[in-house]
N, C-alpha and C positions, 0 to 999 in steps of 0.2 A: 677552568676548563675540566678539572677533575670531576666537579659536581655534575656538569653537563654529561660527561661520559658515563658516570655512575647512573644518572637518571635514565639515559637511553639504554644502557645495558640491563637495568632493572625492568624496563618496559619490554625489551626483547625477551628477557627470561620469562616474564609473566605471560606474554602472548605467543611466544614461540617464533615470532618473526617481527620485523620492523620495516615499515614502509618509509620511503624517502621524505614525505612531508612532515613526519614526526621530527626528524633531525633538523629540518629547515625551521620549523616553528620553535622547537626547543632552543635552537641557537639564536634565532632572531627576535622572538617574541614569546618568552616563557609564560607570561600571563595568558596569552591566547592559547598556548599549548595546554595549559592546565584547564582552561574553560572547554577546550575541544575534547579533552579526555573525559571531563565530567559529563558532557553532553553524550559522548559515545557510550559511556557506561550506562547512563540513564535510559538511553534510547535502545541500545542493542544488547546489553549484558544483563542488567538488573531484571529480575522476574517481576512482571507487571500483571496484566489481566489474563494473558494467554498462558497455557501450559507450555513447557519447553518444546514439546514436539510440535504443537500447533504453531508456535512462533517460527520454528525452523521450516515448517511447511510453507508458510508465507514467504520466508526468505528465499526458499528454493525457487518459487515461481517468480519472485522479484529479480533474482539473479539472471534467470532466463530472459525475461522481458528486457532487462537493462543490458543484456549481453555482457555481464560482468563475470567472466571466467575466473578472475583473480580471487573471487570470494569462496575459495575451496574450504575454508574453515567452517562455513555454514553447512556445507555438504557433510563434513565430518561430524558436526554437532547434530545434524538431522539423524545420522546413523547412530550416534551415541545415545540419543534420546529415544531410540526404539523404532525409527523409521526403517523401512525395508527397501531393497532395490526395486521391487514391484511398485511400491508407493511412490518412490522417486520418479519412476518411469511415468506414472499417471500424472504427477504434478508437472513434470517437464512437458508432457504432451498437452495438458490443458493450458499451460502457459503459452505454448506455441499456437494454440487455437484461439487465443485472446483476440486476435485480429478478425476472427471469424464473425464476431458480433457486428463489426463495421460492415463487412461484406453482405451479411444477411439483411441488415437494416437498409443498406443501399438497394439491394435487390427488391426488397418489399416495397420500397418507395418508388423506384424507377420502373420496375417491371410488373407492377400490380395487375395490369390488364392481361399479361401473358401468364403470370403465376399467381392467380387470385387466391390460392389456398396457402401461400407461403406466409407463415407467422414467424418473424425473425426471432422474437424472444423465445418462443417454444423451441424452434430449431436450434438455437444457441444452447439452451439448457439441455436439450436432448443430446447435443454433440458433446457437451461436458460430461454428461452422465455416461455416455458410451465410452469416452476416453478413460473415465475414472473406473468404470466397471466395479464399483463398490469398494475400491481399495482405500479411499479416504472418506472419513465420516462427513456427512452433509454440512455441518457447521464449519468444520475446518476447511472444507472445499470452498465454501462461500467466502470466508475471510481471506483465504489465499488468493482467490480470483479478484476479490475487491482490491487487494494490495497490487496485484499485477496490472489491473486496468487503471488504477490510479497512477502507477508508474508510467503507463503509456500516455496519460493525459486524456484518456477516452472517457469523457464525462457522462455520455449516455450510458456507457457500460458501468461506470461507477454508480450512477443512480440506480441502475437495474440491480446490482449486487447489494446496495444498501437496502433497497426495498425488500429484497429476498431475505436479507439478514434480519430485518424487523419481523417479517412473516414467520421466521423460525425462532423468534424471541431470543436472538443472540444479544447478550448484554452490550450496551453501547461502549463501555470502556474497552471491550475486545475489538469492536469495530475501529475505534480510535487508534488502538495499538497497531492493528494491521495497516491502517493508512499511514501511520507515522513513520514506518520503516522506510518509506520512499524518500524521506528527507536525505538519507545517507547516500545512496547510489545515484539518484537522479535529481536531487535538489529540492529545496523547500518550496519552490513555486508549484511543483506538482502537488504537494501536500495542501498548499493554500487553495488551489483550484478544486481539489477534491472536497475540501471543507466548505467551499462556497456552494458546490453541488449539494452537499449534505444539508446545509442551511436552507437552501431553496426547497429541498424535499420536505424538510420538517415544516416549513411555512405553507406548503401545498395542502397539508391536511391528509395526505395519503397514508401517512404512518403516524403512530402514537408514540411520542418520545417520553422518556422519564422526566421527572421534575427538573433536574439540572439542565437537561438538554432542551426542555421547553423554555426555560429562562433564556438560554442562548438563542433559540429560535425567535423569541419575541423581541430581541434587541435589534432596533432599526439601524440603518446607515452603515452596514458592514460592507466592505469592499474597497478596492483600490480607487485611486483618484485619477481623473484624466488631466490633460494639460491645463484646463481652466480651474482645477482645484475642486471640481465637483465629484462627489462619489458616483461611481459607475453603477452602484447597486441601490435600488430603492428600498422602501420599507418592507416590501414583501419579496425581496430577493430577485426582483426582475431588473434586467439591465435597462437603463434609461436610453 
């Protein structure tokens, strides 16, 4: 038991806090705990494609959408990496406006005869720009909102931000990193859904992927299986 206590105390010392599930896994399934820690480090700690500040911008919007007030260490990291109170306000406001895309798309479809000039995509982008007021650079904004919409499971919005990211020539590893953060607070299924949307966008020909992502796009038969054992997704990413 001394080894277990030492491990938990070392983890607490390194992180500054200890959550209950760490003790449960360390006591009941040490191998799982080690795998969990390795995944956590690779996903949320190790520097990948995004700058530290861009990473924490995405995390801030993700915490708002997921209503995860407990993630205060990401707020601290945001500030440590140069984020300001004004930028935090912009990100929190934009994350709150994430549902606006749903409402605008509904209104455009349902009330087209009454509001013929309503363009949901334009209105949504204009709304984000107004809330941002130039405080967050365009590429960081795009990735942060991509992360937020993926956490919501809002696939039309995910597709919108992916298309805008390609239009701004944002590197695909940065898009992937922003999407991958949702695994931690809202679960891997939201990440799977976002990647299915991405795959369909690549196959649509609306954007031009890099060679590695083109190879992924050309792989058929991707998707979950229904009760009969048949893939739900056809060769071109369309549900059967």
